[in-house]
C-alpha positions, 0 to 999 in steps of 0.5 A: 807100091814099088820102093827103090832105095838107093844110098850114096854110100858111106858109113850110115849115118847123117848126109847119105843121099837117098833116092825112092820111087813110089808108084800112087793112086788118087788115094794116096795122101802120103808116102813113108820114106826109109829114113827122116830127112835132114834139115827138119824135112828140108833137104829133099827134092820131090818129082810128081811124074817127072815135075819138080814140086814145092815145098810146102806148097805141093807137099810137107814133110814131117820125119819121114811121111810126106804128105801131098795138098793135091789128090794124086793121079791114078797110076803115078810116080812120085820120085823122092832124093833126099838127105837122110838124117 
């Protein structure tokens, strides 16, 4: 799993924008982010192989765990941009 984290700068409190990239396979059902997602998991943008995914339909968020509601392809990539708490 490849993970890239970029802080949006600033002091370490809520509001920093984080970007992470995960290499996934068909065995992947969740990815674990570095931080919890602000707004009770709503402050997130997720792309699967470059396609935006719909929160609540293709994935759900609980804290820093993103769970997928579909089977991912082998050798796929998930990009997550989110506001951390």
